[in-house]
ZAKOL-616800 format. One record per residue: residue in one letter; x, y, z of N, C-alpha, C in turn. Coordinates in steps of 0.2 Angstrom, whole numbers, plus 5000, padded with zeros to 4 digits. Layout:
A, X, Y, Z, X, Y, Z, X, Y, Z $
...
% end
This chain:
M, 5528, 5226, 5272, 5536, 5225, 5274, 5538, 5219, 5278 $
Y, 5540, 5216, 5275, 5544, 5208, 5275, 5548, 5210, 5282 $
G, 5548, 5206, 5290, 5553, 5207, 5293, 5551, 5211, 5297 $
K, 5546, 5214, 5296, 5543, 5219, 5303, 5543, 5218, 5309 $
G, 5538, 5212, 5308, 5536, 5207, 5315, 5541, 5207, 5319 $
I, 5549, 5202, 5315, 5555, 5199, 5320, 5559, 5205, 5321 $
I, 5559, 5214, 5319, 5560, 5218, 5321, 5558, 5222, 5327 $
K, 5551, 5219, 5328, 5546, 5223, 5334, 5551, 5217, 5338 $
G, 5549, 5209, 5337, 5553, 5206, 5342, 5559, 5208, 5346 $
A, 5564, 5207, 5341, 5570, 5211, 5344, 5571, 5213, 5348 $
L, 5566, 5220, 5346, 5566, 5228, 5349, 5563, 5227, 5358 $
V, 5558, 5221, 5357, 5556, 5220, 5364, 5561, 5215, 5368 $
T, 5565, 5212, 5364, 5571, 5207, 5367, 5576, 5213, 5372 $
M, 5575, 5217, 5368, 5583, 5220, 5372, 5579, 5225, 5373 $
K, 5575, 5226, 5378, 5569, 5230, 5381, 5570, 5226, 5388 $
H, 5568, 5220, 5387, 5568, 5215, 5396, 5576, 5214, 5396 $
F, 5580, 5216, 5390, 5586, 5213, 5395, 5590, 5218, 5396 $
F, 5588, 5224, 5393, 5593, 5230, 5397, 5587, 5231, 5404 $
Q, 5580, 5231, 5404, 5577, 5232, 5411, 5580, 5226, 5415 $
T, 5581, 5219, 5415, 5583, 5216, 5418, 5593, 5220, 5422 $
Y, 5594, 5219, 5417, 5601, 5224, 5422, 5601, 5230, 5424 $
W, 5596, 5235, 5423, 5595, 5241, 5426, 5591, 5240, 5432 $
D, 5589, 5235, 5434, 5586, 5236, 5441, 5592, 5232, 5446 $
D, 5596, 5228, 5441, 5602, 5226, 5446, 5608, 5230, 5448 $
I, 5606, 5235, 5443, 5612, 5243, 5444, 5610, 5247, 5448 $
R, 5602, 5247, 5447, 5600, 5252, 5454, 5599, 5249, 5459 $
M, 5599, 5243, 5461, 5598, 5239, 5468, 5605, 5238, 5470 $
M, 5613, 5239, 5465, 5618, 5238, 5468, 5620, 5234, 5471 $
G, 5618, 5225, 5469, 5620, 5221, 5474, 5617, 5221, 5479 $
K, 5609, 5223, 5482, 5607, 5224, 5487, 5600, 5219, 5485 $
R, 5599, 5215, 5482, 5593, 5210, 5480, 5591, 5208, 5485 $
Y, 5596, 5204, 5488, 5593, 5198, 5497, 5596, 5204, 5502 $
M, 5598, 5210, 5502, 5603, 5212, 5508, 5596, 5214, 5513 $
S, 5590, 5214, 5511, 5584, 5217, 5515, 5578, 5215, 5513 $
P, 5573, 5212, 5516, 5568, 5210, 5514, 5563, 5212, 5512 $
Q, 5563, 5222, 5509, 5561, 5226, 5506, 5564, 5223, 5497 $
S, 5570, 5223, 5499, 5572, 5219, 5492, 5570, 5214, 5489 $
V, 5571, 5209, 5493, 5566, 5201, 5491, 5559, 5203, 5490 $
E, 5555, 5208, 5495, 5548, 5211, 5494, 5546, 5211, 5487 $
Y, 5551, 5217, 5483, 5552, 5219, 5476, 5553, 5215, 5472 $
R, 5559, 5210, 5474, 5558, 5205, 5468, 5554, 5200, 5467 $
S, 5551, 5200, 5469, 5544, 5194, 5471, 5536, 5196, 5467 $
S, 5537, 5204, 5466, 5532, 5208, 5466, 5531, 5209, 5458 $
K, 5525, 5209, 5456, 5521, 5211, 5450, 5524, 5219, 5446 $
D, 5529, 5221, 5451, 5533, 5227, 5448, 5538, 5226, 5446 $
V, 5541, 5222, 5447, 5549, 5220, 5443, 5549, 5220, 5438 $
Q, 5554, 5222, 5432, 5554, 5222, 5426, 5559, 5219, 5423 $
G, 5560, 5215, 5419, 5565, 5213, 5415, 5565, 5205, 5415 $
I, 5568, 5202, 5413, 5571, 5194, 5411, 5574, 5191, 5418 $
F, 5572, 5189, 5422, 5577, 5186, 5428, 5574, 5178, 5428 $
T, 5581, 5174, 5433, 5576, 5168, 5437, 5577, 5170, 5444 $
V, 5568, 5167, 5445, 5568, 5168, 5454, 5572, 5162, 5457 $
Q, 5577, 5166, 5461, 5581, 5163, 5466, 5578, 5158, 5472 $
Y, 5573, 5154, 5472, 5570, 5152, 5476, 5575, 5148, 5479 $
P, 5573, 5148, 5486, 5566, 5151, 5490, 5567, 5159, 5493 $
E, 5573, 5162, 5492, 5574, 5168, 5494, 5570, 5174, 5489 $
E, 5567, 5172, 5483, 5562, 5175, 5480, 5556, 5169, 5479 $
K, 5551, 5172, 5480, 5546, 5167, 5477, 5539, 5173, 5472 $
L, 5537, 5168, 5466, 5531, 5171, 5464, 5526, 5173, 5468 $
I, 5522, 5177, 5467, 5516, 5182, 5471, 5511, 5173, 5466 $
P, 5506, 5170, 5468, 5503, 5165, 5466, 5498, 5169, 5464 $
P, 5494, 5170, 5457, 5488, 5175, 5456, 5483, 5171, 5460 $
E, 5476, 5175, 5462, 5471, 5176, 5465, 5467, 5168, 5464 $
E, 5465, 5167, 5457, 5463, 5161, 5455, 5468, 5155, 5456 $
F, 5474, 5154, 5458, 5480, 5148, 5458, 5475, 5143, 5467 $
R, 5476, 5138, 5465, 5472, 5135, 5471, 5477, 5128, 5471 $
F, 5477, 5127, 5478, 5482, 5120, 5481, 5475, 5117, 5486 $
I, 5478, 5116, 5490, 5473, 5112, 5495, 5469, 5117, 5499 $
P, 5463, 5112, 5497, 5456, 5118, 5502, 5458, 5116, 5511 $
F, 5453, 5123, 5511, 5453, 5122, 5518, 5450, 5125, 5521 $
L, 5445, 5126, 5528, 5439, 5129, 5531, 5438, 5134, 5535 $
V, 5435, 5138, 5532, 5433, 5145, 5533, 5429, 5144, 5541 $
Y, 5430, 5149, 5546, 5428, 5151, 5551, 5426, 5158, 5553 $
D, 5422, 5161, 5556, 5422, 5167, 5556, 5422, 5165, 5565 $
L, 5425, 5174, 5567, 5424, 5174, 5573, 5419, 5179, 5577 $
D, 5414, 5176, 5579, 5409, 5180, 5582, 5412, 5189, 5589 $
E, 5408, 5191, 5592, 5411, 5196, 5592, 5413, 5194, 5601 $
E, 5413, 5187, 5603, 5415, 5184, 5609, 5424, 5182, 5608 $
G, 5425, 5181, 5601, 5430, 5179, 5598, 5430, 5170, 5596 $
N, 5424, 5168, 5599, 5422, 5162, 5596, 5423, 5161, 5590 $
Q, 5424, 5154, 5586, 5425, 5151, 5579, 5419, 5149, 5574 $
N, 5414, 5150, 5573, 5411, 5149, 5570, 5410, 5147, 5563 $
I, 5412, 5139, 5565, 5412, 5135, 5557, 5406, 5134, 5554 $
R, 5407, 5141, 5546, 5404, 5138, 5542, 5401, 5132, 5539 $
C, 5406, 5127, 5541, 5403, 5121, 5538, 5399, 5116, 5541 $
T, 5393, 5116, 5538, 5387, 5111, 5543, 5388, 5104, 5541 $
S, 5394, 5101, 5537, 5396, 5091, 5537, 5391, 5090, 5534 $
C, 5387, 5093, 5529, 5383, 5090, 5521, 5385, 5085, 5519 $
G, 5391, 5085, 5518, 5394, 5079, 5513, 5396, 5081, 5508 $
I, 5393, 5086, 5502, 5392, 5087, 5499, 5400, 5087, 5495 $
C, 5405, 5091, 5499, 5412, 5093, 5495, 5415, 5085, 5496 $
A, 5412, 5080, 5500, 5417, 5072, 5501, 5410, 5069, 5493 $
K, 5407, 5072, 5492, 5404, 5066, 5487, 5405, 5069, 5477 $
V, 5407, 5074, 5479, 5409, 5077, 5474, 5415, 5077, 5472 $
C, 5420, 5076, 5476, 5427, 5075, 5477, 5429, 5069, 5470 $
P, 5433, 5071, 5466, 5436, 5065, 5462, 5440, 5059, 5464 $
P, 5445, 5060, 5468, 5448, 5054, 5471, 5446, 5052, 5476 $
Q, 5440, 5057, 5481, 5439, 5052, 5489, 5444, 5053, 5492 $
C, 5447, 5061, 5493, 5451, 5062, 5498, 5447, 5065, 5505 $
I, 5441, 5066, 5504, 5439, 5072, 5508, 5435, 5066, 5515 $
W, 5436, 5064, 5521, 5431, 5062, 5525, 5428, 5066, 5530 $
I, 5422, 5063, 5532, 5419, 5068, 5537, 5416, 5066, 5542 $
E, 5417, 5066, 5548, 5409, 5064, 5555, 5408, 5071, 5556 $
Q, 5400, 5067, 5557, 5395, 5075, 5559, 5397, 5073, 5567 $
T, 5393, 5079, 5569, 5393, 5080, 5578, 5387, 5077, 5577 $
T, 5385, 5073, 5582, 5379, 5072, 5584, 5377, 5072, 5590 $
D, 5370, 5074, 5592, 5367, 5079, 5601, 5367, 5070, 5605 $
P, 5370, 5070, 5609, 5372, 5064, 5615, 5366, 5066, 5620 $
D, 5362, 5069, 5620, 5354, 5067, 5623, 5350, 5065, 5617 $
S, 5347, 5066, 5610, 5342, 5065, 5605, 5344, 5063, 5601 $
G, 5352, 5060, 5600, 5356, 5057, 5595, 5355, 5059, 5586 $
R, 5351, 5063, 5588, 5352, 5070, 5580, 5356, 5073, 5577 $
P, 5358, 5073, 5572, 5364, 5075, 5570, 5365, 5084, 5570 $
V, 5370, 5083, 5571, 5372, 5093, 5574, 5376, 5094, 5568 $
P, 5374, 5101, 5564, 5375, 5103, 5559, 5382, 5107, 5557 $
E, 5388, 5102, 5561, 5396, 5105, 5562, 5398, 5098, 5562 $
P, 5405, 5099, 5559, 5407, 5093, 5559, 5412, 5091, 5564 $
V, 5414, 5084, 5568, 5416, 5084, 5574, 5423, 5082, 5573 $
E, 5423, 5079, 5564, 5429, 5078, 5563, 5430, 5080, 5554 $
F, 5436, 5082, 5553, 5437, 5082, 5545, 5444, 5082, 5542 $
Y, 5444, 5078, 5536, 5452, 5076, 5534, 5451, 5076, 5527 $
I, 5456, 5078, 5526, 5459, 5079, 5521, 5466, 5075, 5519 $
D, 5466, 5070, 5513, 5474, 5069, 5513, 5476, 5073, 5506 $
I, 5482, 5076, 5509, 5486, 5081, 5502, 5487, 5077, 5496 $
D, 5491, 5072, 5501, 5494, 5067, 5493, 5489, 5064, 5488 $
I, 5482, 5065, 5489, 5477, 5060, 5486, 5476, 5067, 5481 $
C, 5472, 5073, 5485, 5470, 5080, 5482, 5473, 5081, 5476 $
M, 5469, 5082, 5471, 5471, 5083, 5464, 5470, 5092, 5465 $
N, 5469, 5096, 5468, 5468, 5102, 5469, 5461, 5107, 5464 $
C, 5458, 5101, 5462, 5452, 5104, 5457, 5447, 5109, 5458 $
G, 5445, 5111, 5464, 5440, 5114, 5468, 5436, 5113, 5466 $
Y, 5435, 5107, 5465, 5426, 5104, 5465, 5424, 5107, 5471 $
C, 5427, 5103, 5478, 5423, 5106, 5485, 5423, 5112, 5484 $
A, 5427, 5117, 5484, 5426, 5125, 5485, 5419, 5126, 5480 $
E, 5420, 5122, 5473, 5413, 5128, 5469, 5408, 5125, 5470 $
Y, 5406, 5118, 5474, 5397, 5114, 5477, 5395, 5118, 5483 $
C, 5400, 5119, 5485, 5401, 5120, 5494, 5394, 5125, 5494 $
P, 5390, 5124, 5498, 5381, 5131, 5497, 5385, 5137, 5502 $
F, 5389, 5135, 5507, 5388, 5139, 5514, 5397, 5143, 5513 $
D, 5400, 5143, 5507, 5407, 5147, 5505, 5411, 5144, 5514 $
A, 5411, 5139, 5515, 5413, 5135, 5519, 5423, 5132, 5517 $
I, 5422, 5129, 5511, 5429, 5127, 5510, 5430, 5130, 5506 $
K, 5436, 5133, 5505, 5440, 5136, 5498, 5447, 5135, 5498 $
M, 5450, 5135, 5492, 5456, 5134, 5492, 5461, 5137, 5492 $
D, 5469, 5133, 5495, 5473, 5139, 5498, 5479, 5140, 5495 $
H, 5483, 5146, 5494, 5488, 5148, 5490, 5497, 5145, 5494 $
D, 5495, 5140, 5499, 5499, 5138, 5500, 5502, 5131, 5497 $
Y, 5510, 5131, 5495, 5509, 5125, 5493, 5516, 5121, 5496 $
E, 5518, 5125, 5502, 5526, 5123, 5504, 5524, 5118, 5509 $
M, 5522, 5111, 5506, 5520, 5107, 5512, 5525, 5100, 5511 $
A, 5530, 5101, 5508, 5531, 5092, 5508, 5535, 5092, 5513 $
S, 5536, 5085, 5515, 5537, 5081, 5521, 5538, 5075, 5518 $
Y, 5544, 5072, 5523, 5544, 5065, 5524, 5540, 5059, 5526 $
D, 5537, 5062, 5533, 5530, 5060, 5535, 5523, 5058, 5529 $
R, 5524, 5052, 5527, 5516, 5051, 5524, 5510, 5053, 5528 $
T, 5510, 5049, 5535, 5503, 5051, 5538, 5503, 5056, 5543 $
E, 5507, 5058, 5545, 5505, 5063, 5553, 5505, 5070, 5548 $
A, 5510, 5068, 5542, 5511, 5077, 5541, 5506, 5079, 5535 $
H, 5505, 5072, 5531, 5501, 5075, 5526, 5490, 5073, 5525 $
I, 5490, 5070, 5530, 5482, 5069, 5531, 5481, 5074, 5536 $
F, 5477, 5081, 5534, 5477, 5085, 5538, 5471, 5085, 5541 $
D, 5469, 5086, 5546, 5463, 5085, 5550, 5459, 5092, 5552 $
K, 5453, 5094, 5554, 5448, 5099, 5555, 5453, 5106, 5559 $
E, 5457, 5104, 5564, 5461, 5109, 5566, 5466, 5112, 5561 $
R, 5468, 5108, 5560, 5474, 5112, 5553, 5473, 5114, 5548 $
L, 5465, 5111, 5546, 5463, 5115, 5539, 5459, 5125, 5542 $
L, 5459, 5122, 5547, 5452, 5130, 5549, 5457, 5136, 5549 $
K, 5454, 5141, 5545, 5457, 5146, 5544, 5451, 5151, 5545 $
P, 5453, 5159, 5549, 5449, 5163, 5548, 5446, 5165, 5539 $
A, 5440, 5170, 5541, 5439, 5170, 5533, 5443, 5179, 5533 $
E, 5446, 5181, 5536, 5450, 5187, 5535, 5457, 5185, 5531 $
Y, 5458, 5176, 5532, 5465, 5173, 5528, 5461, 5172, 5520 $
Y, 5455, 5171, 5519, 5454, 5168, 5515, 5453, 5176, 5512 $
A, 5449, 5182, 5514, 5450, 5192, 5512, 5457, 5192, 5510 $
G, 5462, 5190, 5510, 5468, 5192, 5511, 5470, 5188, 5504 $
I, 5471, 5182, 5502, 5472, 5179, 5497, 5465, 5179, 5491 $
R, 5461, 5180, 5492, 5455, 5180, 5488, 5452, 5187, 5487 $
P, 5453, 5192, 5488, 5451, 5197, 5491, 5444, 5199, 5486 $
R, 5444, 5198, 5479, 5439, 5201, 5473, 5434, 5196, 5475 $
N, 5436, 5185, 5474, 5431, 5183, 5475, 5426, 5186, 5484 $
Y, 5432, 5187, 5488, 5428, 5187, 5496, 5423, 5194, 5493 $
E, 5426, 5198, 5490, 5421, 5202, 5490, 5415, 5204, 5489 $
H, 5416, 5197, 5482, 5409, 5198, 5476, 5403, 5192, 5483 $
E, 5408, 5188, 5486, 5403, 5184, 5490, 5399, 5187, 5497 $
E, 5403, 5190, 5499, 5400, 5197, 5502, 5394, 5200, 5501 $
E, 5395, 5202, 5495, 5391, 5206, 5493, 5385, 5203, 5489 $
V, 5386, 5197, 5489, 5379, 5191, 5485, 5376, 5189, 5495 $
R, 5381, 5191, 5498, 5378, 5188, 5506, 5376, 5193, 5507 $
R, 5376, 5200, 5509, 5372, 5205, 5511, 5364, 5206, 5506 $
E, 5367, 5205, 5498, 5361, 5206, 5495, 5355, 5200, 5498 $
K, 5355, 5194, 5499, 5352, 5189, 5501, 5349, 5191, 5509 $
E, 5352, 5194, 5514, 5349, 5196, 5519, 5345, 5204, 5517 $
A, 5348, 5205, 5515, 5343, 5215, 5514, 5336, 5210, 5509 $
K, 5336, 5204, 5508, 5329, 5204, 5504, 5326, 5200, 5506 $
K, 5329, 5198, 5514, 5325, 5192, 5517, 5322, 5196, 5522 $
A, 5327, 5202, 5525, 5326, 5206, 5528, 5318, 5209, 5527 $
A, 5317, 5210, 5522, 5312, 5215, 5518, 5306, 5209, 5517 $
A, 5306, 5203, 5515, 5305, 5197, 5517, 5299, 5198, 5521 $
E, 5306, 5199, 5528, 5300, 5199, 5534, 5297, 5204, 5538 $
K, 5299, 5209, 5534, 5294, 5216, 5538, 5289, 5214, 5534 $
A, 5289, 5214, 5528, 5282, 5213, 5525, 5277, 5210, 5526 $
K, 5281, 5204, 5528, 5275, 5200, 5533, 5272, 5203, 5539 $
A, 5278, 5204, 5542, 5274, 5207, 5549, 5270, 5212, 5547 $
E, 5270, 5216, 5543, 5266, 5222, 5540, 5260, 5220, 5540 $
R, 5259, 5214, 5535, 5254, 5212, 5532, 5251, 5207, 5539 $
A, 5253, 5205, 5542, 5250, 5202, 5550, 5249, 5207, 5554 $
A, 5251, 5213, 5555, 5247, 5219, 5558, 5243, 5221, 5554 $
K, 5242, 5223, 5548, 5236, 5222, 5544, 5229, 5220, 5547 $
R, 5232, 5211, 5544, 5225, 5209, 5546, 5223, 5208, 5554 $
A, 5226, 5212, 5557, 5227, 5209, 5564, 5221, 5216, 5567 $
S, 5225, 5223, 5562, 5220, 5228, 5563, 5213, 5228, 5559 $
E, 5212, 5225, 5553, 5205, 5223, 5551, 5200, 5219, 5557 $
S, 5203, 5214, 5560, 5199, 5210, 5564, 5196, 5212, 5566 $
E, 5199, 5219, 5571, 5197, 5224, 5578, 5191, 5227, 5574 $
% end
């Protein structure tokens, strides 16, 4: 039947049209009168066709959305920050626009490098948000953020992020990328289990050799 697709498309358009006004009627002009209303209009559950009234309303970024990188740290039992970054420099090497600078920590007594950055800088005006740094990091120490509201008139102070400004807890990363975080934690648990099993088997073999020698 000719025109069947056109009719279906028109029905979908009419459905979205009425859903748009049904939301407005149901909320009775209270779209911005409460945080709950704004949260609903910004959620994936909202229906119909409408213009996002930014900044009152904001689209929720999808999990794989990427913007400026940030450094991940874990908190120990005493509340100390354990930075995952070892200042290996892989992220700086693979960065296409070369917007990452790292200064490695040095032991004052021996002069040998310490696997921790003393300084870490990212020029967010140069960063192209490609995500290579996060993809190639072997320690899951650098991730792509969802925070895109960084406009400023100050070029040097506001747009060159140092280590302190880049640091964010692992819980923050779990909040913006829950599926990725859970997958990485599962892989980490599997590696730890294999390592523990290998160490146990090694200890058992050593104990067996010791008993046989006796």
